[in-house]
N, C-alpha and C positions, 0 to 999 in steps of 0.2 A: 560396486554399489546398486542399490536397489534399483527396479525398473518404476518410473514413476509414473503414475497414473492422473491426471491433469484432468478428468472428465468432471465435469461441474458436480455430478451426482456424488463422486467421491470425494471431492475436496468439500462439499458442503458438509456431508456427514461426518468429515475428519473436524472441522472446525465446529460440530455440534457437541462431537465428543468433548472437547478441551476449553469450551467456552467458561465455564466456571472457574478454571484455573488460568485462564490465557494472561489477563494482566498482570497477575503476580509473576507469571515465568517470564515474560517479556521483559519487565523491569527488572528482575532478578539477574536472567542472563546478560542486559545491558549495562548493568550498575546503574539504572536509571538514565542512563545517556539517552534514552529513545527520547525519554520527557523533552530534553533538553533540544534534540534535533530536530522534532514537533515546532519547538518555541522559535528556533530560528528559521523556518520555513514562514511563520507569521512576520518576523520582521523583515525577510526581504521581499515579502508582497508589500509591505509598508514602503520600504526603500525604493524599491521598482515602482511604486504608485501604480500596481495594476488595481484594476477595477475589482470589486467584488460585491457587488449588489445581488448576484444568486451564485452559491456553491454550491460544489455536488464533492462528497466522500464516497469514493469509490473503493469496494473492497474493504468497507469501514470499518465491520467487527464491532469491538467495543466502544468504538467512536472516541478514543483519544485526541485524533487528528482532528474529528468534527468538534471537540470541546474549543480546540483552539482557533480554530477558524469562526467559530460563533464568535469570539472576544473582538473581531475586527467590526460586529456590527452589521452583518449582510442583511439584506431583504428578506431573502428566503434562501432555505438551506436544503439539502437534501442526501440523507445516507443509503448507501445502497451496499449490500451485501447477498451473498448465496447461501447462508449459514442463518436460519432464524433463531437459533438460540443464542447464537452472539449479537444480535440484533435485540434479543428479550435483555440480556445484560446492559446495551447501550439505552432502550429505553428507560431503565431504571436509573441508570447513572445521569443523564440528560434531559431535563424537563425544559422544554424551551418551544415556545408559540411557533418560531419560524422554520423550526425543523420538522420536514418529514421524512420519517425511516420506513424503507418499504424494502423488502426481499427482490431483488432483482441482480442481474448477473451484467457482466461487462461488455457484451456484446448485442445487449438489449435493454436498452435504459428508457424506463416510461418520460421520455421530455421533447419537446420540439427541437427541431433543428433551430441552431444558432442561438440559444437560449441559456447559455451558461457564462458566465465571466471566469471562474476557475475551477479546475477540477483536479484534487487531488487523490493520490494511491501511496497509501503510506504500507509497506511490506505486503503487497498484495499482488503487484504485476506480476511476480515471479510465478505465482499460482494460473495466471489464467491461462484456458485452455488452447485460446489460438491469439497468439500477442498483433498479429496483425490485424485481424476480425476485431478485436478490442480497441484497437487505436483508430480504426475505421471509424467505429462508433463513437468514440470520444470527440472526434475530429468532427462528427455529425454533431454532434450538441453543442459543442463550444462556438462562442459565437467569434466572428470574424476578429483575428488575433487574439482569441482567447487563451487562457493560460494553462498547461498540464504541468503538473509536481509530482514527481515521483520521489518519494524515498524509500529504498532499497538496499537489501543486501544482493550484491550484484556477484557475479563470478569474479574472483581473482586472478588478473593477469601473469603476478607472480606470487610465486608460493611462498607462505610464511608459516613454517612447520610446526612452531610452537602453537599459533591459533588456530592451525588446520586439525591438532591435537585435540585442544580444547573443544573445538566446535564439531569435531567428528567423533570423538570418543565419549568426553563430558557430559556435554550439554544433551545428547540422545539419551542418557542412562537417566541422569537428574530428571530431565522432563518426563520421561514413561514413569518415573519413580511418583511422580508428584501428579501427573494428569490423569493417569491409567491408561492412557491411551497406549498400545502397542505399536501403531503406526507413526502418529502424528512427528514425535520430534526425530525418528528415522527419515522420514521423509523432508523434515526441516533442513538437517545439513545437506541431502543428498540435492534437493531442488537447488539450492545455492552454490554448489559445487560444479552443477549442471547446467547454470544460468548464464546467461551472456554477461559478459564485461558491461560497464557502464557507457564503453565507446562502443561496443557491437550494439547495444539499445539504443542509442541517440542514433548511429547511421540509420536502422530500421524505421526510426518515428519520422526520421529526415526522408525517406522514401516514402512516406504515408502520410505528408503532409504537416509535418512539424518542422521548426528551426530552432537550435540549441541558444537557450538565454544565457543560461550558467550553470556550470557544474561544480558541484561544491563538494570536497571530499571531508565526510564527516569523521573516520574512524579506519585507518590501515590500508587506505587503497580498495577499499571493500564496502564500506557502506556511504553510498552516496547520495545528496540530493539533487536532483536534474530540474531545470526549468525549461521547458520547452512551449514555444507559442505557435498557434495554429498559422499556418502561410495564407 
């Protein structure tokens, strides 16, 4: 496996390179299931009756998660990402007076303490340079009992060889062909294979001031949505 470079500079440059093709490849590789997973998160927010006056989508990219969050009718909404070109795509996709779109990273958000009701991260937490620093910053901006929702491709506790072949052989080659990036889709599968399982991530979150409200298996015990509440 390749050595992963998760510096903010490297990750930002990588996503700048693939911004134009990102939506197409994301939906293609998941057979549009990613759209369903995001919609399920909105239904869970409504089911649990979580407050949503101020929402943040961190590692927001082209804004698919934010587009769903806005359907809740929040008073304020913020999209943050370290890739300016991904945010440019989002600005073209979403026109909403409630939404502020800014370049910012997970360890330093331009928000007051205890000011956010819900913070989502869809397929981004795996790329954070420092998970603990990011969790501490997220905890800082969330209100007491505020909610962190993470949708992610976590490491697999048990190997699925057929899916692993698709994920490590087919996806990188097709992703490189379409995106013209020699690095991004090789990084993708390596970052997943080396990432924490959902249980390991939830344990780390627990050590950093969160309690688990719900863990939902979306696909093959590999793609999960986890709902964490600030203690």
